[in-house]
N, C-alpha and C positions, 0 to 999 in steps of 0.2 A: 730739131733744126738740122742743118747742114753741118758738117763737121767744122768747115772754115769759118761760118758765122760764130758758131759756139766758141772756137778757139779765139777768136777777134775779141769776143765780149770777156772771155776768162783772161785774156792778156791784159786787158785795160783795167781789170779788177785786182790783179795780183801785183805785188811790188817786186822790184829788182831782187834777185836771191831767192825768190820763193821756189821750193821744190816741187817739181810736176811729176805726178805718178798717174798711171793708167795705161789702159789698152790701145786707146785710140791716139794716134801721134799725128800732128798737123804742124808743117813748118809755116810760119809767117815772118814776113820782114816788117819790123817795126819802123817808126818814124825816122829813125836815126840810120836805116838801111843796114841794120843788124839782123841777121837771120836768128829766129828764136823758136825753140821747139816746145809745143804746148801739147800736153798729155792730159788726158781725162777718160773716165769710163762712162760708158753708156749702161743703163741698166738692162739686165736680163731678167725679164718677168718670171717670177716663181709663183706657182698657185699656192694659195694658203687656204686651208678649210677650217672652219670655225664650228664648234658644237657646244651647247650649254643647255642646262635645265633651267626653266623659268618659272619661278614660285610666284603664281599670281595672286595678290592680296585682296581679300575681301569681295571677290567676284569682279574685280575691275576689268574693263574690256581693253585688250591690248591688241592693236593691228600689228600682226607679226610682219607684213610686208613693209609698213611704215618704219618700224624698228630696224628691219634689215636694211632699208634705204639709209636711214639714219647712220648705221655703222657704216655702209660703204662710203658715205659722204665725209665721214669724221675720222676714219682710219686711214693714215698715210704713213707709209714706211720709207725710210730713207734707204739709198743703196747700202746694201751690207748689213742692215740692221736686223735683230732677231725679233722673233714673235714671241710675247710673253702674257701669260694671262692676266696678270695684275693691270697692265695698261688696258687690256681689252675689257676687263671688269669695269673699269671707270667710265669707257666709251658705253658699253652696253647699258649701264646704269643711267647715265646721262640721257640716252636714247629713250629708255623706259620713261623717265621723267618727262621728257620732251614730248613724246608722243602719245603718252597715256596718262600722264600726271604723276607728280611726286609720290613716291610709295606705292605706285600701282603693282609693282613685281620686284622681284630680286634675282637676278641671275646666279645661278649655283654650277659647280663642276665644270667651268669653263676650260675647254682645251682647244688646241691648234693642232694641224697636221699638214704634212706636205703631199700626202697620198690619200687624203680621207680614209685611212684604215688604221694606221698608228698614231694615236693621239697622245699628247703630253702639254704640260703647261708652259713649256718652253721649248721653242724650235729655232735654230740658227740656219742661215742660208748655207749652201754647200761651198759657195765661192763668193768672194767680196764684191763680184759685180752684180750679183743677183739683189733682186728687190720682191719682196712679198706682195702680191696682189691678190685681193679678194673679190670675189663676185656674189651676188645675192644667191645663186644657185649652189654655192659651197658653204651657206651658212644652215646650220641645222640647229632649231630651237625645239626642244622637248617641253611642253608645256605641263606643269604638275598640276 
């Protein structure tokens, strides 16, 4: 939305004395004609890459595109939040169960990366205004 609209909504939800922080600054006039400065951050998208091995159980059929879609639909990062494999393993496991049936596969060696080259189990954003975003093209699944 527009900065003024966001500031007006935020100002109605926060009580007097609430500390405002952020890079976006909007001055609004309250109903009592007092000028109030509202600060907030807009997220800066940061690409996230995901890779993992998928051990398929007993010849189960797993639609990888449906699994990737499930991951995208269910993985939401807050501004400034890190990416960690433990949270992702739960989402991937639920995605396998939902798209292929309970116990159809097990995700292994799940890792994340900001550049698609250097992977690890935990990744922080570079600045507090960044927000990880994942795209189907940045999910690499190696079926075992």
